[in-house]
C-alpha positions in Angstrom: 65.0 -48.4 44.7 66.1 -44.9 45.2 68.9 -43.1 43.7 68.9 -40.7 46.7 72.0 -41.3 49.7 71.2 -38.6 51.7 68.2 -37.4 53.4 67.0 -33.6 53.3 64.7 -32.4 56.0 63.4 -28.7 55.7 64.5 -26.8 58.9 62.1 -24.5 60.5 62.7 -21.6 62.2 61.3 -21.0 65.5 60.0 -18.2 67.4 62.2 -17.5 70.4 61.4 -13.9 71.1 57.9 -12.4 72.2 56.6 -8.7 72.4 52.8 -7.8 74.1 51.2 -4.9 72.7 47.8 -3.8 74.4 46.3 -1.7 71.8 44.1 0.9 73.3 40.5 1.2 71.3 38.7 3.6 73.1 35.8 4.4 70.4 33.6 1.8 68.9 33.3 2.1 65.2 36.6 3.4 64.8 39.9 1.4 63.0 42.9 1.5 65.0 46.4 -0.3 63.7 49.3 -1.8 65.4 52.6 -2.1 63.3 54.9 -5.6 63.6 58.4 -6.0 63.4 60.3 -7.4 60.7 60.5 -11.0 61.5 57.3 -11.6 63.2 56.6 -15.3 62.9 53.6 -15.5 64.9 50.8 -13.1 66.0 48.1 -14.0 68.6 45.2 -11.6 69.0 42.3 -11.5 72.0 39.8 -9.0 72.7 40.3 -8.1 76.6 36.2 -7.2 76.8 33.9 -10.1 75.5 32.7 -7.9 72.8 33.7 -9.0 69.2 36.3 -7.2 66.5 37.3 -6.9 63.2 40.7 -7.9 61.5 42.0 -6.7 58.5 45.3 -6.4 56.7 44.4 -3.0 55.1 43.7 0.3 55.7 40.6 0.5 55.9 39.3 -3.0 56.0 37.8 -3.1 58.9 34.8 -1.7 56.9 35.2 -3.7 53.7 36.5 -7.2 54.7 37.3 -8.2 57.5 38.0 -11.3 60.0 35.7 -11.4 63.1 37.3 -12.3 66.4 34.2 -13.4 68.7 34.2 -12.3 72.4 37.3 -13.4 74.3 38.6 -16.0 71.6 42.2 -16.1 70.5 42.7 -15.5 67.0 46.6 -16.8 65.9 48.3 -17.3 62.9 52.1 -18.7 62.5 54.3 -19.8 59.9 54.9 -15.9 59.1 57.9 -14.5 57.9 57.2 -10.9 57.5 59.6 -7.9 56.6 57.1 -5.8 58.8 53.7 -5.3 58.8 50.3 -3.3 60.1 47.3 -5.0 61.7 44.0 -3.0 61.9 41.4 -3.5 64.4 37.7 -2.1 65.3 35.3 -2.8 68.2 32.1 -2.4 66.3 30.5 -1.9 69.4 32.6 -2.0 72.6 33.9 1.4 73.9 36.9 1.0 75.7 37.7 -2.2 74.2 41.8 -3.4 74.6 43.3 -5.5 72.1 45.6 -7.8 73.4 48.5 -8.3 71.0 51.6 -10.9 71.3 54.1 -11.3 68.2 56.5 -13.5 68.3 60.0 -13.7 66.5 
């Protein structure tokens, strides 16, 4: 028998507003960045050209420690509660790459 008389459920905060960035990466093997808004809850990233890209959360990280986004695959992370942040991207081989970034807050 339980001593609780009420049920408590966590309230999830839904992302309702989106913003799209097309981050131009004209040079291969060069790190580019995109600032994210405070209150960001979800981010989706896809490369427009079918070449892989490196993703890092620290400046210089695309040469040291990164996550690889393959071809036209979509990288997604949600459940965030950012007060602001920056993502860093690099295409090691494709000149003229564009990162399609969708941010939800």
